[in-house]
C-alpha positions as CSV (number, residue, x, y, z in Angstrom):
1,M,87.5,59.3,89.0
2,R,88.1,59.4,85.2
3,V,88.9,62.6,83.3
4,V,89.1,63.1,79.5
5,I,91.2,66.1,78.5
6,A,91.0,67.1,74.8
7,H,93.7,69.5,73.5
8,P,96.2,69.1,70.6
9,H,99.2,68.6,72.8
10,D,102.0,66.1,72.3
11,P,103.2,64.8,75.7
12,S,106.4,63.5,74.2
13,S,107.5,67.1,73.6
14,P,106.4,69.2,76.5
15,T,108.1,72.3,75.2
16,E,105.2,74.5,74.2
17,G,103.7,77.1,76.5
18,G,100.2,78.5,77.0
19,S,97.2,76.1,76.8
20,L,99.4,73.3,75.5
21,R,101.5,73.3,78.6
22,Y,98.4,73.7,80.8
23,A,96.8,70.6,79.3
24,F,100.0,68.6,79.8
25,E,100.7,69.7,83.3
26,L,97.1,69.2,84.4
27,S,97.1,65.7,82.9
28,R,100.3,64.8,84.7
29,H,99.2,66.3,88.1
30,L,95.9,64.5,88.0
31,T,97.6,61.2,87.1
32,E,99.9,61.6,90.0
33,R,96.9,62.1,92.3
34,G,95.5,58.7,91.2
35,V,93.0,60.1,88.6
36,Y,92.7,58.0,85.4
37,V,93.3,60.5,82.7
38,T,92.9,60.1,78.9
39,L,94.6,62.9,76.9
40,L,93.2,63.2,73.4
41,G,96.2,65.0,72.0
42,A,98.4,65.2,68.9
43,K,101.4,63.2,67.9
44,S,104.8,64.2,66.5
45,G,106.2,60.8,65.9
46,K,108.4,60.9,69.0
47,K,108.3,58.2,71.7
48,L,106.6,59.0,75.0
49,S,109.0,59.5,77.9
50,G,108.9,56.9,80.6
51,D,107.9,59.5,83.2
52,V,104.7,60.4,81.4
53,K,102.2,58.0,82.9
54,L,98.8,58.8,81.3
55,H,96.5,57.2,78.7
56,F,97.4,59.1,75.5
57,V,95.2,58.9,72.4
58,S,96.5,60.5,69.3
59,V,93.8,62.4,67.5
60,A,95.8,64.5,65.0
61,N,99.4,65.5,64.1
62,V,101.0,68.4,66.0
63,W,101.4,70.4,62.7
64,D,97.6,70.2,62.0
65,H,95.6,73.4,62.2
66,W,93.3,73.6,65.1
67,C,90.2,73.2,62.9
68,I,91.7,69.9,61.5
69,Y,92.2,68.7,65.1
70,L,88.5,69.6,65.8
71,L,87.3,67.6,62.7
72,K,89.4,64.6,63.6
73,L,88.3,64.7,67.2
74,A,84.6,64.7,66.0
75,F,85.3,61.6,64.0
76,K,87.3,59.8,66.7
77,I,85.2,60.1,69.8
78,P,82.1,58.2,68.6
79,F,84.2,55.1,68.6
80,M,85.6,55.6,72.1
81,Q,84.3,54.0,75.3
82,I,83.9,57.1,77.5
83,P,82.0,56.3,80.8
84,R,79.0,58.5,81.5
85,S,80.6,59.6,84.8
86,A,83.9,60.7,83.2
87,V,84.6,64.5,83.4
88,I,85.3,66.0,80.0
89,H,87.7,69.0,80.1
90,T,88.7,71.0,77.0
91,C,90.9,74.1,76.8
92,R,88.8,75.8,74.1
93,L,85.1,76.0,73.8
94,D,85.0,74.8,70.2
95,F,86.9,71.6,71.2
96,M,83.9,70.8,73.5
97,L,81.3,70.8,70.7
98,P,81.7,67.2,69.6
99,F,81.3,66.0,73.2
100,V,78.2,68.3,73.6
101,V,76.6,66.4,70.7
102,L,77.9,62.9,71.3
103,Y,78.2,62.7,75.1
104,P,75.5,65.0,76.4
105,G,75.3,63.4,79.8
106,N,78.9,63.7,80.9
107,P,80.1,66.4,83.2
108,K,81.9,69.1,81.2
109,V,84.5,71.8,82.0
110,V,85.9,74.3,79.6
111,T,89.0,76.5,80.2
112,S,88.9,79.6,78.1
113,D,90.6,82.9,77.7
114,E,89.5,85.5,75.1
115,P,87.0,83.7,72.8
116,L,87.7,83.6,69.1
117,H,91.0,85.5,69.5
118,D,93.1,83.3,67.2
119,T,90.4,83.3,64.5
120,R,90.1,87.1,64.8
121,L,93.9,87.6,64.4
122,K,94.6,85.1,61.7
123,H,91.5,85.2,59.6
124,Y,90.1,88.7,60.3
125,R,88.6,89.1,56.8
126,F,86.3,86.1,57.5
127,F,85.6,86.7,61.2
128,S,82.3,88.5,60.6
129,L,81.0,85.5,58.6
130,I,81.4,83.0,61.4
131,E,81.0,85.3,64.4
132,F,77.1,85.1,64.5
133,I,77.1,81.3,64.2
134,Y,79.8,80.9,66.8
135,H,78.1,83.1,69.4
136,I,74.8,81.2,68.9
137,T,76.7,77.9,69.6
138,E,78.6,79.5,72.4
139,M,75.4,80.7,74.2
140,W,73.7,77.3,73.7
141,S,76.7,75.4,75.0
142,L,77.3,77.6,78.0
143,K,73.6,77.7,79.1
144,W,72.6,74.1,78.7
145,K,75.6,71.8,78.2
146,I,78.6,73.0,80.2
147,D,78.9,72.6,84.0
148,R,81.8,75.0,84.7
149,L,83.7,77.6,82.8
150,I,87.2,78.3,84.0
151,T,88.9,81.5,83.1
152,D,92.1,83.1,84.4
153,C,92.2,86.6,83.0
154,R,90.2,89.8,83.5
155,T,89.4,90.3,79.8
156,A,87.8,86.8,79.4
157,K,85.9,87.2,82.7
158,E,84.5,90.5,81.6
159,Y,83.6,89.2,78.2
160,Y,81.5,86.3,79.5
161,E,79.9,88.3,82.3
162,Q,78.8,91.1,80.0
163,R,77.6,89.0,77.1
164,Y,76.0,86.3,79.3
165,P,75.2,87.6,82.8
166,W,73.6,84.3,83.8
167,V,77.0,82.5,83.3
168,K,78.3,83.9,86.6
169,A,77.0,80.9,88.4
170,K,79.1,78.6,86.2
171,L,82.2,80.9,86.0
172,K,85.2,80.0,88.1
173,V,88.4,82.1,88.1
174,I,91.4,79.7,88.5
175,S,94.8,80.5,87.2
176,T,96.0,78.3,84.3
177,S,99.6,79.1,85.2
178,G,101.5,77.2,87.8
179,V,105.2,76.9,88.7
180,D,107.2,74.0,90.1
181,P,109.5,75.8,92.7
182,S,111.8,72.8,92.9
183,K,112.7,73.4,89.2
184,F,112.2,77.2,88.8
185,R,114.5,78.8,91.4
186,P,117.4,81.2,91.5
187,M,120.7,79.7,90.4
188,D,124.3,81.0,90.1
189,K,123.8,83.6,87.5
190,M,127.4,83.8,86.3
191,Q,127.6,80.0,86.1
192,M,124.5,79.9,83.9
193,K,125.7,82.7,81.7
194,E,129.0,80.9,81.1
195,K,127.1,77.8,80.3
196,F,125.0,79.5,77.6
197,G,127.7,81.9,76.4
198,F,126.4,85.2,77.8
199,S,129.1,85.8,80.5
200,K,130.0,89.2,79.1
201,N,126.4,90.4,78.7
202,K,123.5,92.0,80.5
203,V,120.6,89.8,79.2
204,V,117.1,90.8,78.3
205,M,115.2,87.6,77.6
206,F,112.0,86.5,75.9
207,V,110.7,82.9,76.1
208,G,107.7,81.8,74.1
209,R,106.2,81.1,70.7
210,L,107.6,83.3,67.8
211,A,104.2,84.4,66.7
212,K,102.5,87.7,65.6
213,V,100.5,87.9,68.8
214,K,103.7,87.9,70.9
215,N,104.7,91.2,69.2
216,I,108.5,90.4,69.3
217,D,109.2,92.9,66.5
218,F,108.2,95.6,69.0
219,L,110.7,94.2,71.5
220,I,113.5,94.1,69.0
221,R,112.9,97.7,68.0
222,S,112.7,98.7,71.7
223,F,116.0,96.9,72.3
224,V,117.7,99.2,69.7
225,L,117.2,102.0,72.3
226,V,118.5,99.8,75.1
227,K,121.6,99.0,73.2
228,R,122.5,102.7,72.7
229,L,122.8,103.2,76.5
230,I,124.0,99.7,77.5
231,P,126.6,98.5,75.0
232,N,127.0,95.0,76.5
233,A,123.2,94.3,76.5
234,K,122.0,91.3,74.7
235,L,118.5,90.2,73.7
236,V,118.0,86.4,73.9
237,I,114.9,85.1,72.2
238,V,114.0,81.5,73.2
239,G,111.4,79.6,71.2
240,R,110.3,78.7,67.7
241,G,107.4,79.7,65.5
242,E,106.1,81.0,62.2
243,C,107.7,84.4,62.6
244,Q,111.3,83.3,63.1
245,L,112.5,84.1,59.6
246,E,110.8,87.5,59.6
247,L,112.3,88.4,63.0
248,K,115.8,87.4,61.9
249,Q,115.4,89.6,58.8
250,L,114.4,92.5,61.1
251,V,117.4,91.9,63.3
252,R,119.7,92.0,60.2
253,K,118.0,95.2,58.9
254,L,118.6,96.9,62.3
255,N,122.3,95.7,62.4
256,L,121.7,93.7,65.5
257,D,123.1,90.4,64.4
258,D,125.7,90.3,67.2
259,D,123.3,91.7,69.8
260,V,120.3,89.4,69.4
261,A,120.6,85.7,69.9
262,F,117.9,83.2,68.7
263,A,118.3,80.3,71.1
264,G,115.7,78.2,69.4
265,E,113.5,75.7,71.3
266,I,114.9,74.7,74.7
267,H,114.0,71.5,76.5
268,P,111.8,72.2,79.5
269,Y,114.4,71.0,81.9
270,K,116.8,73.7,80.7
271,V,114.3,76.5,80.8
272,P,115.0,77.4,84.4
273,E,118.8,77.5,83.6
274,I,118.5,79.9,80.7
275,L,116.0,82.1,82.6
276,N,118.6,82.5,85.3
277,C,120.9,84.1,82.7
278,A,118.6,87.1,82.5
279,E,118.7,90.4,84.3
280,V,115.2,91.1,83.1
281,F,112.4,89.1,81.3
282,A,110.4,90.9,78.6
283,L,106.8,90.2,77.5
284,C,105.2,92.6,74.9
285,S,102.3,90.5,73.6
286,I,99.2,92.0,72.0
287,T,97.1,89.8,74.2
288,E,97.6,87.0,76.7
289,G,95.6,84.9,79.1
290,S,97.7,84.0,82.1
291,P,101.3,83.5,80.9
292,T,103.1,80.8,82.8
293,V,106.5,82.0,81.8
294,V,106.1,85.3,83.7
295,R,105.6,83.3,86.9
296,E,108.5,81.0,86.0
297,A,110.8,84.1,85.5
298,L,109.8,85.5,88.9
299,A,110.4,82.1,90.6
300,C,113.9,82.3,89.2
301,G,114.3,85.7,90.7
302,V,114.1,87.6,87.4
303,P,112.0,90.8,87.2
304,V,109.5,91.2,84.4
305,V,108.8,94.1,82.1
306,S,105.5,93.6,80.3
307,T,102.7,95.2,78.4
308,N,99.3,95.3,80.2
309,V,97.8,92.0,79.0
310,G,95.9,89.2,80.6
311,D,96.4,88.9,84.3
312,I,99.8,90.5,84.4
313,N,98.7,93.2,86.7
314,Q,97.6,90.6,89.2
315,V,101.1,89.0,89.1
316,V,103.4,92.0,88.8
317,K,102.0,93.8,91.7
318,N,104.8,96.3,92.5
319,R,107.7,98.1,90.8
320,I,110.3,96.1,92.7
321,I,109.5,92.9,90.8
322,G,108.6,94.4,87.4
323,S,107.0,97.1,85.4
324,I,103.8,97.1,83.4
325,V,104.3,99.5,80.4
326,D,102.3,101.0,77.6
327,K,102.9,99.7,74.1
328,D,105.5,102.5,73.5
329,E,109.0,101.5,72.4
330,I,110.7,104.3,74.4
331,K,108.8,103.6,77.7
332,F,109.4,99.9,77.3
333,A,113.2,100.5,76.7
334,D,113.3,102.7,79.8
335,A,111.8,100.0,81.9
336,L,114.3,97.4,80.7
337,I,117.2,99.8,81.3
338,R,116.1,100.4,84.9
339,F,116.5,96.7,85.7
340,L,119.7,96.2,83.6
341,N,121.3,99.0,85.6
342,L,120.6,97.6,89.1
343,N,123.7,97.3,91.4
344,E,124.4,94.1,93.2
345,S,122.5,94.9,96.4
346,E,119.5,96.1,94.5
347,R,119.5,93.0,92.3
348,R,119.5,90.7,95.4
349,K,116.6,92.6,96.8
350,V,114.7,92.3,93.6
351,E,115.5,88.6,93.4
352,E,114.1,88.0,96.9
353,E,110.9,89.9,96.2
354,C,110.4,88.0,92.9
355,V,110.7,84.6,94.5
356,E,108.4,85.6,97.3
357,A,105.8,86.8,94.8
358,S,106.0,83.6,92.8
359,K,105.0,81.4,95.8
360,E,101.4,82.2,95.2
361,F,101.4,80.3,91.9
362,S,102.6,76.8,92.7
363,L,101.5,74.0,90.3
364,E,100.0,72.0,93.1
365,E,97.8,74.8,94.4
366,V,96.5,75.6,90.8
367,F,95.6,72.1,89.9
368,E,94.2,71.1,93.3
369,K,91.6,73.8,92.7
370,V,90.7,72.1,89.4
371,L,90.5,68.7,91.0
372,T,88.2,70.2,93.7
373,L,86.1,71.7,91.0
374,Y,85.6,68.2,89.4
375,K,84.7,66.7,92.7
376,S,82.1,69.4,93.4
377,I,80.4,68.8,90.0
378,L,80.3,65.0,90.5
379,N,78.9,65.5,94.1
380,A,76.2,67.9,92.9
381,R,75.2,65.4,90.2
382,A,75.1,62.5,92.7
383,K,72.8,64.5,95.0
384,I,70.4,65.2,92.1
385,R,70.4,61.5,91.2
386,N,69.7,60.5,94.8
387,S,66.8,63.0,95.1
388,D,65.3,61.8,91.8
389,E,65.4,58.2,93.1
390,L,63.6,59.2,96.3
């Protein structure tokens, strides 16, 4: 089997989350299963690690806007030798469009959360200008050109089913978040805290992209209320992004310089270690699909406080392992404080429950479902060809 995955990920720097991490982990898992994978990604200039064994083709640069990647992809693929039997998989519907035009006969799979979300947030003044054209293209692609549509969150599933009722036959709900339990597991909390310099603190942690959609300014303002009741509390923000300077200015304005630590980008191998420093993990995004980091936190025995986004309510299923809170700073702070104030026996009980809940989301289980989906598409096409020949 051959699979072509198109997404602007750089496999030399597997530090990003979301769809970038999904594309990388899917590519790696399929390769380990003997599937020949071509990743049409983006380059940063770094050398590929020796343990990354896949066919990588650089389409754009990692700093290019998504629309630049799309344009470069459209110019690149006409000159590629993609077999007619190769499954083409993209993690956005718009990235599939060049393949729809240039490789109409290939099996096609799209993984999608809320359509047009990034465009709506970043270019809202122009959204109405492109919305009509986009939806015409979306309908045409979904009805005639795409074999399966994978989604992992309630909002996306409802969007597609309400807008295109006939798409239910093609819609497959598969989580895009998987956890490797051999890496993400409880570790000695005090040892990890000493390693990262948080031995005197009760830690609230965020790990992710420092972007508007993550709503980190809300978390910082909520943390002000936490700090009033728990003097040794510390907010640790792990990640990088376009809002970093703005967030640091907010921290300075609120006199939290000593209480909020910006840890920057952490290598994936160290993410389990820094997660184990936390008493509680915080997610306060405006919107999400199926955030992997929530499952990773649970696998490390760390409870989660989150706004009600994506499939969070399918992951945080009880108040022992976390709280789902309204977008209200006081309520969010109260939920954080509850977990920061657990005694030792309560903390151990929470840790055990978190780890148990995370077992449902192993990487192997998630990606085996995708591989099974590929095989079902290829088998269905083979049956049609055989019947036509008869």
